[in-house]
N, C-alpha and C positions, 0 to 999 in steps of 0.2 A: 406463423412464427414471428415474434416481435423483434425489435432491433437488437442486433449483436454488435458490440464494438470491441475490437481487438487491438492490443498494444503491448508495450513492454514496460518493465519497471526501471528503465534507465535509458538515457540517450547520450550520456557523457562518460560512461565508464572507460577507464584507460585502455583496457583490453579491446573494447569495441573500436576505439579510435585507431588502435594498432592493427585491427583485423582487415582493413580495406573495405569495410561495408560502405563507408562514406566515400563519395567520389572526390577526386583531388580538389575540385573547386569548392567543396564544403570545408573550408580551411579555417573557420573561426566559429565561435559559439552561435552567432546569429544564423549563419548559413547552414550549420549542422542541424539546428532546430527546424529551420524551414524545410530542409531535405527530409528529416524524419517525419514532419507533419504532412509532407506530400505522399508518404507511404502508409501512414497509420492515422486513425482519427482520435487516438487515446494514448496517453502516457501517464505513468506514475512517477511522481517526484519523491524520491527517497532522501534527498539531501536535507530535507526539513526535519528528519529524525535526528540529525546530528547538530543542526544549527537552526535557529529561528529564521523564517523567511524574511528577506528584505523586500520592501514594497517596490523599490526601483527594479529589482530583478524580476519580480512577478509582472511588473508593467512591461518589461522587455519581452517576456514570454508571451504575454497577450498580444503584443504588437507583431510578433514574428510568426503567428499561427493563423490558420483560416478561421472564419467565423464559427464553424461548427466543431472546432477542435476542443477536446476535453482534457483537463489536468486533474487527475486524482492526486491527493497530497497526503503523505504519511505524517502522522502526528509526531510532534517533538517528543523526544525520549522521556523527559520529566513527566509529561502528561499521561503517559501510558505506564508509569511506575517502573521504568527502566533506570538503571544507573546513568547519571548525567555528569559529565565533566564540568567542573565549575567554570573552566575557561570557555566553554561553549555557550554560557549565559551572557547576556548583554553586560557590558563593563559595569554599569551602575547597579547591577543586581549581584555581582560577584561577592562583594564584601558581606552582604547579608547571608548569602549562601554559605560562605566560609564559616559562619558561626556554628554550623552543624559539626564542625571539626572533622569532616569527612570529605574526601575527593576520590572518586565521584560521590555525588549525593543522590538520595532518593527523595521522592515527593514527600514522604512522611517525615523527612528530616529537615525540610526547609520551612521557613516562616511562611505563613499564609499570604502575606503581601508579595513574596517572591512568586508563589504559585499563581496568584491573581495577575500579576504583571506579565508572567510568562504566557498565560492564556490570552491576555489582551493583545500582546505583541504578535503572538502566533496568528491570531485571527486578523489582526490589522495588516500584517504583511501580505495577506492573500487578497486584500481589497481589490487590486486591479483585475485579478482573475474573476472575482465575484462580479464586479461591475461590467466586465466584458461578456458575462454569461458563459465563461469557460471553466469555472470551478466545478469539478465533479464531486466525488465523495472524499471525505477525510478518513483515511485509513487509521483506525485505532487497533494496532496489533499488540495484544496484551501478552506479558511474558510467561515463562514456564512456571513461575511462582505465583500465578494469579489463578487459583482454583475456583470452581463453582462454589458460591456462597451468597448469602443474602447481602452482605456488605459489598461484595464485588459487583453484584447486580446493581445495587444502588449507585456504585461509583460509575458504572457504565451509563446509567440513566442521567447522572449528573453531567457527564461529558456530553451526552447528546443534547441536553438542555443548554449547557454553556455554549455549545457550538451553533445553536439555532441562529439564523435559518439554514445554515449549511447542513448537509446530510453527512452523518457519520456511518461508516460500515465497520463491522466488528470481526476481527480475526483472533482466534485463540491459539495458544501454544501450551496449554495445560490440558492434558487428556481427560480430566474429570468432567469437562464440559460436554464431551461427546462420547462418554462411555455408553454402552447399551442402556444402562439404567437411567442416565441423565439426558440422553440425546433429545428426546421429545420435549422434556422440560426446558432445555436450552433453546430449542427452536421456537417453542411456544412463547417463551419470554421475549425473544427478539421480535417475533411476529406481533405479539400484543402491543409492542411499542414501536412498530413500523421501522425496525432497525435491520438493515441488510446484513445477513450472515455471509461471511467470506468463506466460500468453499475452497478447499486447498488440495493440492496434490504434492506430496512430500514423502521422504523416506519414512518407513514405518519401523517400529521397534525401539524407538528412543523415547525418553521421558517427555520430549516436546512434540511427539508425533500426534497428529490429528488425522483421523480416517478421512478418506476422500468421499465425504457425503455431500452431494449436491442438493441444495435447498434454497428456495426463494422465500424470504421472510418479510419482504417489502416489495414495492414496485421495481426496485433495483435489485438485481442479483449480481454478485461479484465472484469471480473465480480467479485464484492466483496459483500459478503452476511453478513450483519451486524446483522441479527435477528430482532425480533419484541418485544423487552423488553418493558414493560409498565413503565420502569424507564429510558427512553432514555435520559432524561435531568440530570440524576444523575452524580455527579462528581466521583463517585466510578465506575471505568471502569468495574468491575465485575458485578455490578448491571446493568450497561448500556448495556453490551453485553452478559448478562446471559440468553441466549435463545437457546433452543434445537429445531431444525426443526423437524417436524413430517415426517413420511414416505410419507404421502400424499403431503405435501408441496414439498418435494424433488422430487417426481415423476413429479409434475408440472414443477419444475425447470429443470429437466432432459430433458423434451420435449422442453422447451425454449432454453436450451443450445445447443441441437442438431441443432436447427434451426440457432442459431447464428454461430455455428461452420461451417455451410455451406457457410458463407460469409467471413470467415477469414482463413488465413493460420494456425494460432495458436490461440487457445482460452484458456485463463487462468481463473480458478475459484478459488477464495480464500475465505475461511470461516473466518470471523472476529468475530464470536460469541465466543470470547475467555474467557470462564469461565469453570473451571474443564476441562474435556476432550470433551466438547460439539463440538468444531470445528473439532477435529480429528475424532470423531464418525460420524458426519454428512458428512465430506469429504469422509470417507470410504464408507458410504452408497451411496452417489452420484456417486462415482467412480464405485461401483458395478452396479448401475442402468444404467450407461453409458457403462458398459463393459470395463472400463479402468483399467489397472494393477496399 
């Protein structure tokens, strides 16, 4: 069995800070990150979906974590064709973005120069993590309105090319990519281009639902566990991700992840059930089941 790294999709969520998971002495951002990194070898940064990363912030993250620690980073919303508030763009890009006459704006609506500058600044902001050898995969989570098509495959490849030498991993939220008729085509496409498929666990029966298919399409395999909240469509993220996995569920996932790890050099498992300390508790439980430090 190859390397398995387990972590969570947040370490700064308000409800986590209120949960008591951090000891009293972890009373500022630096101490909290150091404490988190003493418990897990991996974390996912989701704040970069809402705002471009600042180089000085990434530098602080690199300084506060052990040499072997890994940060996965979620791609900025504009780059994954999600709606993006004009105010979340750098000040000098906002006027050009406003010319679309929309707020929020989509990638197709902004000038090419805005898109290019967004790419440059997103990647530049991560330079300290890259230089420290702590930058893991860039998570490109595509939206529900991003179906399987030739044009969308080409866009995925353009993202992977633009991000080089960084590794991107791909998560879908449109079911057409993983219907029985298209599943093998999707996995073969990713495999042919050495792009990690992000296997997911999430509520089923919704337009955004993707089945829990585990597959390694590159040397890196990624699993994101979103929980099974009955409020999956809520705009309140704590309702949407407020789900605590049972020991029985985690035992089943441990067996599946062992199998997946046999097919990849590194397997990353990230708990995105970010309400209170649910993700941290479940991540520790899974690590114990797998015998991971």
